[in-house]
N, C-alpha and C positions, 0 to 999 in steps of 0.2 A: 791620524786624526783624518775623517773623512775630507773629500771635496765641499763636502754642503755646508758641514763644519766652518770648513776655513773661512768662506764667502761670507756665514754668517756673524763667526767672530770678527772678521773687517769689518764687516756694518757696524755693528755694536761697537768696536772699538774707538771707530772715526767719530762717533757719536757721544760717549762716554769717556773717551781717556784726552785729557787734556794736561799738555807736558810743558811745563813752566820751563825757560829757559835756565832756571840752577838746576833744575832737574836731571839735566845731561848729564852735571859736575856728581853728582849722589852717586853712591853705591848701586850699580845695577842690580835689579832684581831677578831670583832666580827663574828659569823658566819663560814662559811666554804672556808674558800680564794683557790683559784684557778691559783691568779698571785700576783706578788709583784713587784712594780716598786720604789723605796724608800720608804717613809710611806706609798704610796697610793695600798689599795689591792682590787683587782678582786675576788668576791664571786660566788660560785655555785649559787646564786638566780639571780646575774646577768644574767646568760648562760643560766638559765633552759629554758624560750622560746625559744632559739634559734632552738632547736634540736625537731622536730616533730614525729608525731609514721609513717609519710611515708617515712620517710628517714633511710638510709640503715645505717651501723654502719660506713662503708666510708665514706659519705657524714656528717655524724654528725659526726665523727672526724675533718674534713676539713672545717667545717662553723666554730666549736668553737676556733679551730687551727686559723682559718683567723680573725677569731672575736678580738680574746687576743694576736695576733701580731700587728691588726691594735690600740687597748687599751693599747700597751704596749711601741707602736710607740709612739702615740700622749704622752703618759706622758712623755715618756724621751726627747721630742723633746720640751716639757714645761718646764722642769728640764733645758736643756739645755741653753733655753731663758733666764729662771729666772739668771742664773749664767752668760751669757756671753752679754745678751743686756744691754745697759748702762741704769742707774736707771729713766734718764731723757725719755728715750724710752720707757721703760717701764711704765713707769707714765702716759706716752700718749695715751699705748694700753687701759692701764687701764681704762681711760677716757672715750674710744672709746664704750670697751665694758660695761659702766656701761650707758653711753647713749642709747648704742643699747637696752639694757636691761630698759631701764625707757621709750622707746620709742613701745617698747615689751608690756608693759604690759599696755602703756597707747591707742595704737590702739588695744588691748584686749580689756579694759574697754570701748572706744566709740562704738565699735561693738556690744556688749554686750547692750548696751543703745540704740545703730540704731534700734536692733533687738528684743527692748522688745518696744520702745515707736512708732517708725516711722511706720507710716502708707504704706506698700508698694503697694497699686494698684492703678493702674492708667490705669486710662477707655479710652476705646477706644475714644470717645470725645476728651478728652485730646492729646491725638498720633496724633488723627487727624487734630488737630489745628496748633499742634506744626511741623508735616511735611508740611501742606498746606505752612506755614511761612520761613520755610527753604526747601522747594520740592526742591532748585537747588544743595543743599547738597545732595542730595541722586541720584548718578546715578547709570547705571549699569554697572561693571566692569566683565559681564557674559552676555551673550546670553539666552533670556530666552523664554520658549514655553508652551502654553494650548496645552494638548495632550489627544487622546487616542488610545489606541492601545489592538488589542487583536495578542496574539499566539496562532495557532491551525496547524492541523494535515491537510496536503492537503487530506488527505480521508474520510473527515467528511461529511456524508451524508446528514445535512443541510445547505454547506456552502453557495448555494446563498441566501438564507434566512438570513442567520449571515450577510452577504454583504451588503444585503439590511437594515435591521433593525443596522448597523453599522451606514452605511451614514445618513440614515434620521436622527434616534436618538431622537425620541422623548419621551415622559411620558411612552409611550408603550412599544417601543424599548428599552427602560432600562431596565423596568420590563421584558423582554422575555431575553434579553441578560447576566443580571445578575441570572434566573432562570436557565440555562444552562452552568454556569461559570463553572461547574466542569469540563468540558471537554475540557474546555480552557486551554494549556500548559501554558499560562500567560497572564495578564490583565491589563491595566491600564484603568478604563475609566473614571475617574477624573478630566471631561476637565474644569473644573472651578479655578483650580488650575495651579499655576503658578510651573513649573520644570526647571531647569538649564540644558543645551543642552549637558554636560556631561556628566549627569545622561540619557539623553535619548539615547545617545551613550553606554551607558554599559550596558543597559537594553534590544536595541535590536540590535543582530550583525549585520543586513546587514546594519548598519547606520555607519559611520565611520567618523573619522575628516576630512578626506578626500572630502569624498561625501557628506556630511550634510547639508554645504551649498545648494547645488542642491535638496535636497531631503525634507528638513524640512522647508519650506515656507507653508504659508497657503494653506491648500486642506483639503476638504471633504472629499476624499478617495484616499491612497494610497496604493498599492501591494506590495508585496516584499518574496521575496523567498531566502531560504538556502537550506544546508543540513538537517538542524535542523526543519525546518516546513515551514507555509504561516503566513506572517504577516501583517495585516489588523491597517493602521494609519491615522488617519485624525486630522491637524494640525488646531485646531482653530485661534488662535493669534500668535505673534512674536512679540517678542521685542530684537532689538540688542542693544549692548554695548554703554556704553553713551547715552543710552536714560533715561529717570526720570523713576526711580525705581516705581512698583506702589504700595503704601501705604499696600495693604495686606502681598505686599513679604515682606516688611520692615520692616512691623508694629513690630515685636518683637525686632526689632534693636532699634526702638525708642522709645519703651516702656519701654528697657533699659537704654540710653539716659538719658529720663526721671526720670529716678528711682535714676540714677546717681547723678544727678543733686539736687533731694531732696537730698539724703542722704550727702552733700558735703553742702549743707546750714545748714541743718540740726546739723550736726557738727558744721559748723563756728558758731552756734547760742550757740550752749552747749558750745563752748569754752568762748564764749562772759560771758555767764550766771555762770559758775566755778569761772572764773576771778572775776565778779561782788560779788557774795555771800560770796566769799573769803573774800573781802576786808570788804564787809557788817558786817562779825563777826568776823573780823579780825585773818584773819588766815593768808591772807597775807599783807606786810606792805612793803611802799618803803620807806626808806631813803635818803633824800638829803643828 
């Protein structure tokens, strides 16, 4: 244990450990105790990881003190509950605790079996088939755009050439723009991917919520200026809210839905098989 932790433990121990005279005759606890509530002890190893080398002595003392206070409060509340809550209610609470413990273990076991045995690969073909059958369930709740844009300085010497290449945007133009991209302040040239309108507003300052309906329509060329520079924008395609969501946009969601369904089916079959095997091996019996 570091010197700092020892000092913190000493300070906290002096504050929180009240040792009664009869404690001297009780069985000595294992390890170095920091605090005691009834028969429960908190040891130095329980708090050692709370303090890091980056902490000041004051911060370390505060962290350890808060932890011990919470620990002591929970123990005292638990002791008070055991003394004052009716036996029937304690039994009910214990049953809930046992049930929750059982569910935690069962879920951990099922998760481990799923991880080990389930094929988590969902092919694009499977996703496409599911999407076609359920297309009406995939509606957009946001506006999508396919666009490209460049942010540049008004003083760029080859600005007219850039505008021409940006507007035409054939294979050679893409190569040209990519080759000079270091001179741009910002760029987004992947106009084959859908992007949310709010993201466009966030990355192109002259476009706002108020003017986006007017500015962000399908267009081969739009030029905007502000105090930060010149913006070239081309909106290739647009989808409004409540339109059918394109497959490429919802593909990750579709695959996750299919994977979740596969997991549920696997677990359902697993539970059936476990019960069937237990009956076969006489580990599970029903008595009439």
